[in-house]
N, C-alpha and C positions, 0 to 999 in steps of 0.2 A: 376825103372824098365825100361829098354831100349828096343826098338822095332829096329832090325837091318834090318826089312825086308822093302822094299820099298814100296810093297803092303799091307800095314797096314789096315785092316778093321774090323769094329765093329762085335763082333758075337752078333746077336741079342738076347734079352732075350725074353721069351715067354709072351704072353698076360697073363700069370697066375698072374702078379703083379697086374691087374685090378680086378681079381677074387679075389685075396687073399685079396685087401683093401675092396672089398665089402663083405667080409664072414662074417664081424663082427656082433653081434647080433643085432646091432641098426637097421641094413638093413632090418632085415626080419622082424622086429618089424614095422619099418615105411611103409613098403612095404603093409603090412598088414592093415594099417590105412590110410583111404583115407584124405588127406588134405583139409582143408576148402578152401573155392573157392577163397578167398583173400590171401593163404598163397605162399608164395616164398621160395621155398626151396633149399639152396646155399650147395653146396659141393666143396672140393678142397683144397688149398694151406692153410697150417696150421700145428698145431702139439697140442696133448694135453697138456695144460698147459703152452703153450707158445704164444704169441702174435707175429705172423708174419703179418698178415692182419687183424686182427678181429678190431682194432681200427678204422681203415679206413673205413671196410666194416660196422661198426655200424655207423659210421659219415654218410656215405651214408643211410643207411636206417632210420635212426633219420630225416634227412633232407627231405628224401623223404615221410616220414608220415606226415609231415607239410600241404602237399598239398592232402595226400593220407590216410588219419587217419585210414582207414578200412584194410590198410596192415599190414600183419602178416609175420615174416620172422622165418625158421628155418635153423640156420648155423651149418653145419656140417662140420668142418675143420680138416680133418684126414690127409691131405697131398694130393699133386697133383695126385699120383695114384689113387685114389677114385674118382677124380672129373669128367672124361668123363664117367668113367663105371656108375656113378649115372644117367648119361642122359639117356643110352639106356637101363638100367633095370627099369627106371621109378620112381626110388626114389630121383630123383633130379631136379629142373627145370633149374637150372644155375650150371655152372663148373668153378670156378673162378681158375686160375693158374699162376704162377709167370715164365710162360714158354709159348712156343707155344707147343701144343699137337705132341706129337710126331709120327713118322711113325706108330708105333705100335698102338697107341692110334686111328690114324685116321682109321687104317684098321679095328680095332675091332668095331668101331663104324659102319663103313660103312658094315661090314658082319653083324651086328645085325640090324640095321636100314634100311639097303637097298639104302642108300643115304649118302652124303657125310656131314662132319660135319660144323655147322656154328659157326663162333666166330668173337669177334671185340676185339681191343685193348682199354683199358678202362684206364690205367696209364703206367707211364715208371718207371722203377726199381730205384733204390738208387744209388747214386756215390759209396757208401761203407759199408751201413750197411748190417750186416748179415742177410740172411733169408729175403731179402728185393730186389731179383732180383739185385743184384750189377751187375753192369757194368764189362766188361772184359778189361783189360788193358795190353799193351804189354811192357814187362820191358826189360833192359839190365843192365848190372854192371855198375856201377858209373864210372869206368875208360874207357867206350865204348863213343866215341863221336858221335855215331850217335844222330841225334835230332827228326828226324821224317820219317815216311812211308807212301806210298799210300797202299790201299787195295791189290792191282795187286802186290806188292811187298812182302807183307804179305803173299798171296798166292802161290808167288813163293819160299818163304822160307819152307813153313808148308806141301804144297800140292805137291803131286806125280801128280796129273792131270792137274794143272797149268791151272785151267778154266776161270780164270779172265785175264789171261795173256800167251804167249807161253814162256814166259822166266822162268828158274830156277834159283835161288840166292843161290848158295853153299857156297862162300867165302863171306867175309866182303869186299873184295875188288869190287866183283860184285854189291854191294850197293854204291860205291863212296868213300868208306874208302881207306887211302894209309898209306905208311909206314910200321910197323910191322903189320897192321892190313891185309892188302891187301890178303896175300896168307892164312890167317887163316880160316879154316872151320866154319861156322855158326852151333853151337850147340844147340838144341832146346830143350825147357822143357814145359810141361803142365801138365794137368789132365788126370786121366784113360780115355780112349776113350769110356768108356760107360758112362759116367758122362752127366749130364744135360747140364754142362757149355760148355762141348767139342761138343755136339750135336748142341747148339746153335751157337757156333764158324765155326762148318762145314756151317751151313746156311748163316751165316753172311758173313764169310770172303774166303769161299772156295766154295762157289755157289753148295753147297751141295755135295760136294766130301767127301767120307771118307777113301780116300788113304793119307795117311801122307807119308812125306819124311824120308828118311833113318834116323837111330837113333835119335827117337823121345825118349824123357826120360819122363815118365809119374809118377806120384804120386797120392795117394790117402789119405784119411785121416785115421790116425792109432792112436793106445794108446797115447795120450799125446800130439801129434803131427798133427796138419792140414796139408791137402795137401798145404796150401799155404805156411805154415812154410817150408815146405820141398823143395818146389820150390824156395822159397826165399834162404834159406841156400847154394843151390846148385848153384844159380845163382852168389852169393856174392863170391863163391868160384872160378868162371869160367868167368873170363872179355870177353871171346868170345861166351858166349852162348846168347841167347834171349828167354824169357819166356810169355805165355800167361797167366794170372792168374787174379783172384779177386784183388783188392787194396790192397797193402801191403806195410810196411815202409821198408826204408834202401836201396831201389833201385831207377833207374831213370825211369820214363816213358816216352815212347816214343810218340809223338804226330801223330794223324793219320788223312789222309785225304782219302776220298772216291775214288777220283781219280786225275792224275797229273793235275797240274796247279790250284786246289783248295786248299783252307787253312787248312793246318795239324791242328787239335785241340786236345788237352787232355780231359779227361773224367771230365765235370763240372755238376752242376746243370744247368746251363746256356746250355750248350751245348748238353746234353742229352735231354732237354726240347724240345729244337729248332730242333732237330734232325740231327744234323751236326755231333756230334759222332758217328762213324760206328759200335762201338761193344756195345752200350747201348741196355741194356735188357728191355723187355714189359712185362705186365700183360695184360691177356686175359681174357676174360668171353666167356664160348661156350655153345650154345643152341641147343636142339634137335629141329630144324626147317625143316621141309620137304620142298624141292625145291617148288616155286611158291605158297606158303602158308605163310602167315604173322606169325610173331611172337605173342605169345598169347598176349591180350590187357594189362594186368597186368605185365608181364614180358617186353614187349618192353617200356611200361611207366618209369618203373624201368632202363632200360638200357639207354634210352634216356635222363633220368635225369643224369646218373652216367656222360655219353660223353658232357652233358650240361654245360653250363657256370657255374651254382652252383655246380655241380658235381664236375668238375674238379678245383673250388675254393675249394672245401673240399679237395682233394688231396693236394693242394699247402699250405694250412693253418695246416692240420693234422700232416704234416712231416713225414718221412721214406721214402713213394713213392714220384715221379714227376709227376707234369700234361702232359697232350699231348700238343703237339703244336694246335694251332687254325686249322690248315690245317687238321691235321690227326683227330682230334676230330669231324671235319665235314664230314669227308669220313666215319668214324665209325658210325655216325648218318645216314647218307644216306644208309649205308647197310641195316638199320632196317626196311627202306621203302619197 
């Protein structure tokens, strides 16, 4: 599907996704049953019968019980859409999500609780493992000689607002390519604009803009073909295209730098962990915390364990997700004070 209007904006879906996620019978049953004083109820990222984050969460819980044997956990991992709703309906203590909460989720919480949502980062996403907050990657056709981009250039390609810089990059010559490439228009590909991946891209690369440049070609999962497969197939046929996608084979990844003068890097476990790769995704845990009041002792102790040295070592050895950098882990711990 192609959007030919310069002012492409997302049509917001109603907050009913949260209500729908919380309409399951288990919710009513748990809301009617008071949890034990030591119970920590966790909702969010996951899927029935599939292990998206359960292995890591179980490892954190097992490690925490060594010093807190009285701790009990109730994990209800139905998906991100159920996470924030569990907090303002009182059926959950923590919401774990493989992305930042959306505007709709922030607003729904604010309207219900009367104050802003509180959350901290707890792990980085994977390089390429599905359902593990995979990094986004900028790809070009194998014939394209481009090797790197700054985030300002990426914004100038994809964003109609150009919030990271004043320049628009319309042709490959604008990016410094010569010869046959110089006058060729840049053709862009990505996911449908309401997807969580594009919402992350808007935040990380477009400074929150929701207005995409002309002729954005978008794809969504379909019968027998994932969005990534469709994006990859389109880019392989078009040597003048550029795509933002989760990792996929057969195309050339472009190294990214946060700003001009910095070293451009590819998405690897090392660059994601040390924070130098600009399109790395992060796992967050959110809490219903009223401003000016501390997180409840049992929840605070568990979160401090997760972002502490032992909790992050568990992330590193469990596999799938990647640990936070030491600086980011320290900042997360400070937020809990």
